[in-house]
KOLLUMGU-559552 format. One line per 5 residues: their letters; for each residue x, y, z of C-alpha. Coordinates in nm, 4 decimals, always signed. Layout:
KOLLUMGU-559552
a) X Y Z | ... .
end
This chain:
KOLLUMGU-559552
maaah) +4.8668 -2.0233 -0.6992 | +4.5444 -2.0330 -0.4959 | +4.2354 -2.2140 -0.6265 | +3.9415 -1.9907 -0.6986 | +3.6893 -2.2221 -0.5431 .
gdtnh) +3.8134 -2.1306 -0.2007 | +3.6793 -1.7714 -0.2429 | +3.3121 -1.7398 -0.1669 | +3.2961 -1.4686 -0.4360 | +3.4382 -1.7199 -0.6969 .
hfgaf) +3.6987 -1.4893 -0.8552 | +3.7246 -1.7196 -1.1506 | +3.8519 -1.4472 -1.3834 | +4.1441 -1.3627 -1.1571 | +4.2256 -1.7397 -1.1311 .
wgqvk) +4.2437 -1.7958 -1.5049 | +4.4503 -1.4771 -1.5443 | +4.7066 -1.6399 -1.3155 | +4.6748 -1.9652 -1.5139 | +4.7989 -1.7846 -1.8281 .
qvsdl) +5.0931 -1.6421 -1.6348 | +5.1966 -1.9773 -1.5039 | +5.1450 -2.1341 -1.8513 | +5.3791 -1.8748 -1.9949 | +5.6347 -1.9559 -1.7318 .
fktlk) +5.6486 -2.3192 -1.8325 | +5.7506 -2.1963 -2.1899 | +5.9913 -1.9218 -2.0784 | +6.1436 -2.0181 -1.7549 | +6.4740 -2.2114 -1.8247 .
plrre) +6.6624 -2.4140 -1.7419 | +6.4108 -2.6573 -1.5761 | +6.4705 -3.0244 -1.5308 | +6.2390 -3.2468 -1.7344 | +6.1225 -3.4488 -1.4302 .
drerl) +6.0459 -3.1188 -1.2457 | +5.8578 -2.9849 -1.5429 | +5.6466 -3.2904 -1.5793 | +5.5705 -3.3087 -1.2039 | +5.4801 -2.9417 -1.1878 .
wiefs) +5.2680 -2.9629 -1.5059 | +5.0666 -3.2555 -1.3554 | +5.0022 -3.0512 -1.0363 | +4.9098 -2.7498 -1.2493 | +4.6802 -2.9369 -1.4732 .
alcea) +4.4990 -3.1149 -1.1831 | +4.4474 -2.7722 -1.0187 | +4.3106 -2.6201 -1.3323 | +4.0754 -2.9196 -1.3736 | +3.9434 -2.8899 -1.0168 .
vkkdq) +3.8740 -2.5190 -1.0585 | +3.7031 -2.5819 -1.4060 | +3.4670 -2.8233 -1.2402 | +3.4051 -2.5751 -0.9469 | +3.3330 -2.3062 -1.2025 .
qgfdk) +3.0858 -2.5278 -1.3864 | +2.9059 -2.5936 -1.0655 | +2.8959 -2.2286 -0.9737 | +2.7604 -2.1393 -1.3195 | +2.4888 -2.4050 -1.2899 .
eskan) +2.3842 -2.2997 -0.9438 | +2.4045 -1.9262 -1.0166 | +2.1880 -1.9740 -1.3259 | +1.9282 -2.1702 -1.1291 | +1.9094 -1.8957 -0.8591 .
astie) +1.8811 -1.6197 -1.1236 | +1.5958 -1.8136 -1.2865 | +1.4239 -1.8553 -0.9496 | +1.4357 -1.4839 -0.8677 | +1.3315 -1.3959 -1.2312 .
seigs) +1.0321 -1.6262 -1.2028 | +0.9237 -1.4646 -0.8706 | +0.9585 -1.1194 -1.0239 | +0.7373 -1.2366 -1.3078 | +0.4859 -1.3625 -1.0616 .
lssgh) +0.4951 -1.0304 -0.8736 | +0.4360 -0.8439 -1.2043 | +0.1441 -1.0433 -1.3232 | -0.0201 -1.1353 -0.9889 | -0.1894 -0.9827 -0.6871 .
wagfm) -0.5009 -0.8258 -0.8370 | -0.8092 -0.7487 -0.6221 | -1.0244 -0.6785 -0.9160 | -1.0164 -0.5577 -1.2812 | -0.7089 -0.3446 -1.3140 .
rrdyg) -0.6863 -0.2881 -0.9426 | -0.3827 -0.4003 -0.7378 | -0.3966 -0.5780 -0.4089 | -0.1201 -0.3642 -0.2700 | -0.0895 -0.5488 +0.0600 .
afwgh) -0.0286 -0.8832 -0.1151 | +0.2053 -0.7104 -0.3730 | +0.4309 -0.5559 -0.1057 | +0.4291 -0.8785 +0.1053 | +0.5523 -1.0685 -0.2023 .
akeis) +0.8037 -0.7930 -0.2807 | +0.9560 -0.8328 +0.0688 | +1.0039 -1.2113 +0.0019 | +1.1773 -1.1339 -0.3283 | +1.4035 -0.8633 -0.1551 .
hmfkt) +1.5077 -1.1351 +0.0998 | +1.5845 -1.3812 -0.1851 | +1.8482 -1.1319 -0.3127 | +2.0247 -1.1650 +0.0207 | +1.9942 -1.5398 +0.0752 .
lkplr) +2.0104 -1.7076 -0.2658 | +2.3771 -1.7624 -0.3406 | +2.5792 -1.7900 -0.5586 | +2.4470 -1.5239 -0.7948 | +2.6546 -1.3551 -1.0714 .
redre) +2.6899 -0.9797 -1.0194 | +2.5625 -0.9106 -1.3647 | +2.2495 -1.1276 -1.2977 | +2.2034 -0.9704 -0.9568 | +2.2238 -0.6132 -1.1013 .
rlwdk) +1.9986 -0.6998 -1.3912 | +1.7307 -0.8496 -1.1709 | +1.7518 -0.5885 -0.9090 | +1.7010 -0.3222 -1.1678 | +1.3927 -0.5150 -1.2938 .
fsglc) +1.2585 -0.5690 -0.9425 | +1.3229 -0.2089 -0.8365 | +1.1694 -0.0762 -1.1485 | +0.8455 -0.2856 -1.1000 | +0.8278 -0.1662 -0.7352 .
eetrn) +0.8776 +0.1989 -0.8380 | +0.6160 +0.1627 -1.1136 | +0.3720 +0.0151 -0.8678 | +0.4475 +0.2832 -0.6084 | +0.3832 +0.5548 -0.8755 .
kknde) +0.0510 +0.3818 -0.9844 | -0.0616 +0.3806 -0.6045 | +0.0222 +0.7522 -0.5907 | -0.1748 +0.8141 -0.9147 | -0.4656 +0.6201 -0.7822 .
nenrr) -0.4528 +0.8207 -0.4565 | -0.4534 +1.1434 -0.6568 | -0.7426 +1.0157 -0.8808 | -0.9345 +0.9241 -0.5657 | -0.8724 +1.2737 -0.4257 .
ikski) -1.0132 +1.4348 -0.7503 | -1.3111 +1.2062 -0.7637 | -1.3761 +1.2687 -0.3923 | -1.3619 +1.6460 -0.4461 | -1.6222 +1.6086 -0.7280 .
hrdsi) -1.8578 +1.4233 -0.4975 | -1.7967 +1.6750 -0.2249 | -1.8789 +1.9653 -0.4462 | -2.1873 +1.7910 -0.5589 | -2.3168 +1.7198 -0.2165 .
ldeae) -2.2370 +2.0590 -0.0816 | -2.4123 +2.2195 -0.3765 | -2.7235 +2.0114 -0.3008 | -2.7025 +2.1084 +0.0731 | -2.6662 +2.4782 -0.0090 .
ratlt) -2.9904 +2.4718 -0.1939 | -3.1612 +2.3674 +0.1268 | -3.0484 +2.6777 +0.3201 | -3.3134 +2.9262 +0.4412 | -3.2419 +3.2977 +0.4602 .
flgti) -3.6035 +3.4040 +0.5695 | -3.9004 +3.2469 +0.7365 | -4.1047 +3.0797 +0.4693 | -4.4142 +2.8616 +0.4614 | -4.4310 +2.5056 +0.6033 .
delka) -4.4225 +2.3694 +0.2474 | -4.1142 +2.5655 +0.1837 | -3.9501 +2.4360 +0.4957 | -4.0476 +2.0810 +0.4048 | -3.9112 +2.1284 +0.0535 .
agnrl) -3.5891 +2.2542 +0.2040 | -3.5673 +1.9568 +0.4301 | -3.6203 +1.7234 +0.1382 | -3.3250 +1.8861 -0.0398 | -3.1120 +1.8438 +0.2637 .
reagl) -3.2159 +1.4805 +0.2796 | -3.1185 +1.4361 -0.0809 | -2.7677 +1.5805 +0.0181 | -2.7535 +1.3297 +0.2970 | -2.8365 +1.0330 +0.0592 .
llsky) -2.5762 +1.1527 -0.1815 | -2.3179 +1.1361 +0.0969 | -2.4310 +0.8005 +0.1895 | -2.4136 +0.6763 -0.1810 | -2.0680 +0.8154 -0.2427 .
kheml) -1.9032 +0.7789 +0.0977 | -1.6818 +0.4755 -0.0109 | -1.5459 +0.6886 -0.2870 | -1.4596 +0.9933 -0.0715 | -1.1749 +1.0914 +0.1524 .
gehkq) -1.2411 +1.1225 +0.5202 | -1.1710 +1.5045 +0.5096 | -1.4246 +1.5601 +0.2352 | -1.6924 +1.3448 +0.4042 | -1.6351 +1.5406 +0.7259 .
ecfdr) -1.6804 +1.8662 +0.5448 | -2.0138 +1.7538 +0.4186 | -2.1150 +1.6073 +0.7514 | -2.0459 +1.9408 +0.9172 | -2.2175 +2.1540 +0.6579 .
iqeir) -2.5372 +1.9283 +0.6487 | -2.5410 +1.9328 +1.0347 | -2.5128 +2.3221 +1.0272 | -2.7963 +2.3707 +0.7735 | -3.0159 +2.1232 +0.9654 .
kghda) -2.9626 +2.3342 +1.2730 | -3.0827 +2.6279 +1.0784 | -3.3959 +2.4376 +0.9689 | -3.4570 +2.3462 +1.3271 | -3.4486 +2.7079 +1.4290 .
wwehf) -3.7102 +2.8049 +1.1603 | -3.9385 +2.5228 +1.2566 | -3.9594 +2.6585 +1.6162 | -4.1813 +2.9379 +1.4669 | -4.4514 +2.6861 +1.3742 .
kgera) -4.4725 +2.4759 +1.6832 | -4.7393 +2.4754 +1.9523 | -4.7975 +2.2465 +2.2473 | -4.8426 +1.9453 +2.0492 | -4.5327 +2.0468 +1.8422 .
krhqd) -4.3558 +2.0998 +2.1721 | -4.3966 +1.7498 +2.2754 | -4.2802 +1.6332 +1.9375 | -3.9856 +1.8649 +1.9646 | -3.8779 +1.6903 +2.2861 .
fqsrv) -3.8672 +1.3720 +2.0858 | -3.6859 +1.5306 +1.8042 | -3.4435 +1.6890 +2.0397 | -3.3377 +1.3601 +2.1711 | -3.2924 +1.2201 +1.8247 .
rtnis) -3.0911 +1.5179 +1.7252 | -2.8747 +1.4683 +2.0289 | -2.8194 +1.1162 +1.9218 | -2.7433 +1.2366 +1.5646 | -2.5010 +1.4986 +1.7001 .
anydr) -2.3265 +1.2475 +1.9246 | -2.3095 +0.9996 +1.6365 | -2.1624 +1.2629 +1.4144 | -1.9054 +1.3273 +1.6756 | -1.8373 +0.9595 +1.6913 .
lrtat) -1.8311 +0.9470 +1.3124 | -1.5845 +1.2361 +1.2991 | -1.3507 +1.0647 +1.5551 | -1.3811 +0.7315 +1.3663 | -1.3112 +0.8950 +1.0305 .
daler) -1.0061 +1.0767 +1.1578 | -0.8837 +0.7619 +1.3097 | -0.9410 +0.5660 +0.9964 | -0.7315 +0.8141 +0.7930 | -0.4566 +0.7987 +1.0437 .
wrrna) -0.4420 +0.4203 +1.0399 | -0.4600 +0.4121 +0.6562 | -0.1630 +0.6617 +0.6452 | +0.0190 +0.4586 +0.9077 | -0.0402 +0.1331 +0.7044 .
dnlrd) +0.0820 +0.3116 +0.3865 | +0.3975 +0.4230 +0.5671 | +0.4533 +0.0649 +0.6850 | +0.4243 -0.0634 +0.3400 | +0.6795 +0.1807 +0.2217 .
iisst) +0.9175 +0.0745 +0.4981 | +0.8790 -0.2827 +0.4216 | +0.9484 -0.2353 +0.0510 | +1.2356 +0.0015 +0.0946 | +1.4326 -0.1148 +0.3916 .
sndsh) +1.6959 -0.3889 +0.3655 | +1.7006 -0.4478 +0.7424 | +1.5371 -0.7875 +0.8128 | +1.4555 -0.6926 +1.1701 | +1.2937 -0.3677 +1.0644 .
qekas) +1.0949 -0.5472 +0.7877 | +0.9716 -0.8053 +1.0311 | +0.8616 -0.5488 +1.2962 | +0.6908 -0.3355 +1.0266 | +0.5079 -0.6471 +0.8832 .
gwlse) +0.3758 -0.7216 +1.2388 | +0.2678 -0.3618 +1.2779 | +0.1047 -0.3577 +0.9382 | -0.0989 -0.6623 +1.0199 | -0.2242 -0.4960 +1.3364 .
aedki) -0.2934 -0.1759 +1.1460 | -0.5093 -0.3652 +0.8889 | -0.7028 -0.5329 +1.1577 | -0.7663 -0.1957 +1.3249 | -0.8719 -0.0407 +0.9802 .
rdiee) -1.1271 -0.3153 +0.9361 | -1.2644 -0.2717 +1.2865 | -1.2967 +0.1115 +1.2387 | -1.4675 +0.0642 +0.8955 | -1.7111 -0.1654 +1.0474 .
sieri) -1.7706 +0.0860 +1.3331 | -1.8250 +0.3620 +1.0766 | -2.0882 +0.1521 +0.9037 | -2.2801 +0.1036 +1.2211 | -2.2570 +0.4714 +1.3218 .
eswiy) -2.3795 +0.5861 +0.9787 | -2.6697 +0.3311 +0.9863 | -2.7739 +0.4843 +1.3308 | -2.7534 +0.8369 +1.1892 | -2.9636 +0.7382 +0.8843 .
edeqk) -3.2262 +0.5627 +1.1125 | -3.2384 +0.8850 +1.3399 | -3.2687 +1.1109 +1.0386 | -3.5546 +0.9082 +0.9084 | -3.7418 +0.9692 +1.2378 .
lis) -3.6974 +1.3407 +1.1883 | -3.8661 +1.3451 +0.8391 | -4.1262 +1.0790 +0.9070 .
end
């Protein structure tokens, strides 16, 4: 009869099942010389005692490993907050990757503990993933509300006929208000919605420019040259802003995809590569966000020149 402690899976149940069979043989198998019975019983008892100690060690170590993983899952559940009721998803998924690795490396671990803890861990990850998706959807809804508000303000600045200078100035002020709203809510809007507002404001501004041509003389002509240069800068910066905004959305989608890969794959090599790529993507996102801030400040400064 083989000892169970030689099996890395510790099949103690199978071993003790064999023990019962051998014990029954001592009672039923006859004839058997007394000295043989005593010698075999001593060997049998020593083997059972050795496996019993091995099983006790296994139980203790397995319990400790299960407790370690359960503690980490608890920390994952309660930690990684970037503010009130707002998850730091990067930190969360980084920690989740570490816990996923523990399931592979912490041994021994009873099957029932492994299944229980994995269900708990998977449920937490799924809940967090769903929450992130809900937040994305809520952000899209909120962004759409801002977009509609900004576009509504911009549309009030449209001119369908040549009015007075005061009317043109009033329309320009309304368009400026639309631009200020966009600046105010830009951090709460999706790139596609910001771009839609940028384009419409730019289109209406061009219409205003066309109307103003009717009121310009020589002095206005010189001023127009200055304004033309400013508008060229604005247009170029809007192009830069459009390119940067598109790039930011792509990098954010890329980062989200990498986080999904990290949390879902069991391949250590893939997780390691994806983590490196995620770090690069996050650095790139920060660089682009800083670039967008600079471009928007340039646009705002130039637009102030047009209305001063």
